[in-house]
C-alpha positions in Angstrom: 132.8 136.9 109.4 129.8 134.6 109.4 131.6 132.1 111.6 132.6 134.9 114.0 128.9 136.0 114.3 127.7 132.4 114.9 130.3 132.0 117.7 129.4 135.3 119.3 125.7 134.5 119.3 126.3 131.1 120.8 128.4 132.5 123.6 125.8 135.2 124.2 123.0 132.5 124.5 125.0 130.6 127.1 125.6 133.8 129.1 121.9 134.6 129.1 121.0 131.1 130.2 123.6 131.3 133.0 122.3 134.6 134.2 118.7 133.4 134.2 119.7 130.4 136.3 121.5 132.6 138.8 118.5 134.9 139.0 116.3 131.9 139.7 118.5 130.9 142.6 118.2 134.4 144.1 114.4 134.4 143.7 114.3 131.0 145.4 116.3 132.3 148.4 114.0 135.3 148.7 110.7 133.3 148.5 111.9 130.3 150.4 113.4 127.2 149.0 110.4 125.0 149.7 107.8 127.3 148.2 109.9 128.0 145.2 110.4 124.3 144.5 106.7 123.6 144.5 106.0 126.5 142.3 108.7 125.4 139.8 107.2 121.8 139.8 103.8 123.1 138.9 105.2 125.3 136.1 107.3 122.4 134.8 104.3 120.1 134.8 102.2 122.4 132.6 105.2 123.0 130.4 105.5 119.3 129.8 101.9 119.2 128.5 102.6 122.2 126.3 105.8 120.7 124.9 103.9 117.4 124.2 101.2 119.2 122.2 103.6 121.5 120.4 105.9 118.6 119.6 103.2 116.4 118.1 101.9 119.4 116.1 105.4 120.0 114.9 105.8 116.4 113.8 102.6 116.6 111.9 103.5 120.0 110.3 106.9 118.8 109.2 105.3 115.8 107.6 102.8 118.0 105.7 105.6 120.4 104.7 108.3 117.9 103.5 106.5 114.6 102.6 105.8 115.9 99.1 109.6 116.3 98.6 110.5 112.8 99.5 110.8 109.8 97.2 107.9 108.0 99.0 105.4 110.1 97.1 106.0 107.9 94.0 106.3 104.1 93.8 109.7 102.4 93.6 110.9 102.3 90.1 111.8 98.6 90.3 109.7 95.5 91.0 112.1 94.4 93.8 112.3 97.9 95.3 108.5 97.8 96.0 109.5 95.2 98.7 111.7 97.8 100.3 108.9 100.4 100.3 106.6 97.9 101.9 109.2 97.0 104.6 109.8 100.7 105.2 106.1 101.4 105.7 105.7 98.5 108.1 108.8 99.8 110.1 107.4 103.3 110.2 104.0 102.1 111.4 105.5 100.0 114.2 108.1 102.6 115.3 105.5 105.5 114.8 103.0 103.9 117.1 105.7 103.2 119.7 107.0 106.8 119.4 103.6 108.4 120.0 102.7 106.1 122.9 106.0 106.5 124.7 106.1 110.3 124.3 102.5 110.8 125.4 103.0 108.6 128.4 106.3 110.2 129.3 105.0 113.8 129.2 101.7 112.9 130.8 103.3 111.1 133.7 105.6 114.1 134.3 102.5 116.3 134.6 100.2 113.9 136.5 102.7 112.6 139.0 104.3 115.9 140.0 105.0 116.6 143.6 101.9 116.4 145.8 101.8 116.4 149.6 98.5 114.4 149.6 99.9 111.5 147.4 101.6 108.6 149.0 104.7 107.3 147.2 104.8 103.7 146.2 108.2 102.0 145.7 109.0 98.6 144.3 112.4 97.4 143.2 111.6 94.6 140.8 108.7 93.3 138.6 109.3 90.2 136.6 106.0 90.6 134.7 106.9 94.2 133.5 110.4 93.2 132.5 109.1 90.3 130.5 106.5 92.5 128.7 109.0 95.3 127.8 111.6 92.8 126.7 109.5 90.2 124.8 107.3 92.6 122.8 110.2 94.6 121.3 112.2 91.5 120.7 109.3 89.8 118.8 108.6 93.0 116.7 112.3 93.5 115.9 112.7 89.8 115.0 109.9 90.0 112.5 111.4 93.2 110.9 114.8 91.5 110.7 113.3 88.4 109.0 111.5 90.5 106.4 114.8 92.4 105.8 116.8 89.2 105.4 114.3 87.7 103.0 114.6 90.8 100.8 118.4 90.9 101.1 118.7 87.3 100.0 116.4 88.0 97.0 118.4 91.1 95.8 121.8 89.5 96.2 120.8 86.0 95.0 120.7 84.6 91.5 118.6 86.6 89.0 116.3 85.1 86.4 118.0 83.4 83.5 117.0 86.1 81.0 118.6 88.8 83.1 121.1 91.1 81.3 124.5 91.8 82.9 126.2 95.1 83.6 129.5 95.6 85.3 129.7 98.7 87.5 133.1 100.0 88.6 133.5 102.9 91.0 136.5 105.2 90.8 137.3 108.6 92.3 135.0 110.2 91.3 132.8 108.6 88.7 131.4 105.3 87.4 132.5 103.0 84.6 130.0 100.6 83.0 130.8 97.5 80.9 128.4 95.4 78.9 129.2 91.9 77.4 129.1 91.8 73.6 127.4 89.3 71.3 129.0 86.4 73.2 127.1 87.4 76.3 130.2 87.0 78.6 132.4 89.6 80.2 136.1 89.1 79.4 138.9 89.1 82.0 140.6 92.1 83.4 143.7 92.8 85.6 144.2 95.9 87.7 147.9 96.2 86.6 146.6 96.8 83.1 144.7 100.0 84.1 145.5 102.9 81.8 143.3 106.0 82.2 143.9 106.9 78.6 143.0 103.7 76.8 142.1 101.0 79.3 140.2 102.4 82.3 139.2 98.9 83.6 142.5 97.1 82.9 141.0 94.7 80.3 143.2 91.9 79.0 143.1 92.6 75.3 144.4 89.1 74.4 141.2 87.5 75.9 138.8 86.9 73.0 135.8 87.4 75.3 137.0 91.0 76.0 137.2 92.1 72.4 133.4 92.7 72.0 132.8 94.2 75.5 131.4 97.7 75.5 132.7 100.2 78.0 131.1 103.6 78.8 131.3 106.2 81.5 128.5 108.7 81.1 125.2 106.8 81.1 124.1 103.3 81.9 121.3 101.9 79.7 118.7 99.4 81.0 115.6 97.8 79.6 112.1 98.3 81.1 110.8 95.0 82.5 114.0 93.1 82.0 116.0 92.0 85.1 119.5 93.3 85.3 122.4 91.8 87.3 125.0 94.3 88.4 128.5 93.1 89.1 129.9 95.8 91.3 133.5 96.6 92.1 135.9 99.5 92.7 139.1 100.6 91.2 140.5 102.5 94.2 138.7 103.0 97.5 135.3 101.7 98.9 132.4 103.3 97.1 128.7 102.5 97.3 126.2 102.1 94.4 123.2 104.0 95.5 120.1 103.4 93.3 117.7 105.7 95.2 114.8 105.5 92.7 115.0 101.7 92.6 115.3 101.6 96.4 118.5 99.6 96.4 122.2 100.0 97.2 125.4 97.9 97.4 129.0 98.5 98.4 131.7 98.7 95.7 134.8 97.1 97.3 138.2 96.9 95.7 139.1 93.3 94.8 135.8 91.9 96.1 133.0 91.9 93.5 129.5 92.2 94.9 126.3 91.6 93.0 122.8 93.0 92.9 119.8 92.6 90.6 116.5 94.2 90.0 113.8 94.8 87.3 113.1 98.3 86.2 109.3 99.1 86.1 109.2 102.4 84.2 111.2 104.0 81.4 112.8 107.3 81.9 110.1 108.9 79.7 107.4 107.4 81.8 109.0 108.6 85.1 109.1 112.1 83.6 105.3 111.9 83.3 104.8 110.3 86.7 106.9 112.8 88.6 105.8 115.8 86.5 109.5 116.7 86.0 110.6 117.0 82.4 114.2 117.0 83.5 113.9 113.7 85.6 116.9 111.3 85.5 117.5 108.1 87.2 120.5 108.6 89.4 123.3 106.3 90.5 125.1 108.0 93.4 128.0 107.1 95.8 126.5 106.5 99.2 129.9 106.0 100.9 132.3 108.9 101.7 135.1 108.3 99.3 137.2 111.5 99.2 137.0 115.2 98.6 135.1 114.8 95.4 132.5 112.5 96.8 129.7 115.0 96.3 130.3 115.0 92.5 130.2 111.2 92.1 126.9 111.0 90.3 125.9 108.8 87.3 122.9 108.6 85.1 120.7 105.6 84.3 118.4 105.7 81.3 115.7 103.0 81.1 114.5 102.3 77.6 112.1 100.0 75.8 113.7 96.9 74.3 113.6 98.4 70.7 115.2 101.7 71.9 117.9 99.8 73.8 118.8 97.6 70.9 119.1 100.6 68.6 121.3 102.4 71.2 123.6 99.4 71.7 123.8 98.8 67.9 125.6 102.1 67.6 128.2 101.4 70.3 131.8 100.5 69.6 133.6 97.9 71.6 136.4 99.0 73.9 138.9 96.9 71.9 137.9 98.5 68.6 138.3 101.9 70.2 141.8 101.1 71.6 143.0 99.2 68.5 141.0 100.5 65.4 143.7 99.2 63.1 143.3 95.6 64.3 139.6 95.5 63.7 138.6 94.6 60.1 136.4 97.3 58.7 133.0 96.2 57.5 133.0 95.0 53.9 131.8 97.8 51.6 128.8 96.8 49.4 130.0 95.7 45.9 129.3 98.1 43.1 126.6 96.9 40.7 128.5 95.6 37.5 127.4 96.4 34.1 125.1 93.8 32.6 127.3 91.6 30.4 125.9 89.7 27.4 124.5 86.3 28.2 127.5 84.4 26.6 130.1 86.3 28.6 128.2 85.7 31.8 128.0 82.0 31.2 131.7 81.8 30.5 132.5 83.7 33.7 130.4 81.3 35.7 132.1 78.3 34.2 135.5 79.6 35.0 134.5 80.4 38.6 133.3 76.9 39.1 136.2 75.2 37.4 138.9 76.9 39.5 138.1 75.3 42.8 137.6 71.9 41.1 141.2 72.0 39.7 142.6 73.1 43.1 140.9 70.2 44.8 142.3 67.8 42.3 145.9 69.0 42.9 145.4 68.6 46.7 
């Protein structure tokens, strides 16, 4: 029903516009074509000035109305993301100045140089000077912006500091899988043919010793404030895109082609709740590439913690290998019960026997 009403209203608007244009033609015939054209030119000239003023007021009003709802109100949540904010402000300043100047000149010229019988028309077909000006200035400005962008890009995708932690991020329809290296600090191997949604979502090769202490999780990614993190990004099915809107970064997740990105979180999640005044604030990892009918639901959560909180959180995690094969992982040794205190003579005899046994075994060998 709603679609029908929208269609009917649209058709009605076109009919009204058509009828108005036909009526204008009839009026022009009655008044005389020449007189009607001059009158229309004067009206259009004043309308141009009115549209210019109303348009600029509208731009200002929209900025006042919606700026507070944008992410630009608060700083980037990463050290490297601050570079993106800086680049964005420079771009907005340059394009904003160009926008205002060109619009003012466009509408003012339409008003000032409307048809006038007392004005002599000047025509020239070519001006090398003007062409150089309107080609060279935009070219130089855009080149500077591109260079700034490339410098930032090479930084984000280059090698991170040596102390950086590593997190593997894998996209799937429709969610994210995170993998952390264990105590060895190295991610083990995986193979896509080993993928099993029930027990092996990443296709890890269990026989690889480096895999057996890797930690895999799907709900929340945990990072450390002030510690660089290198993300190794991939996809399990189609092309996704890791969107880190609060950190001002993003990177494609492509099947079979790992991509990398690194940054340094500046604020913990608790601090951002205070900065934004939102007690429900969460860092978000979104998919910025249309990836299917469930694309809208592909949202992950990033929790930034202090080092102590992070260590405590990871200490309670179980490796993916231990989760898949609990029977193969030796349980932690239980603390021995405190024995009854034996008499001094019995204790001495037991100690002697414990020492003698390995001596005899060594002799036999």
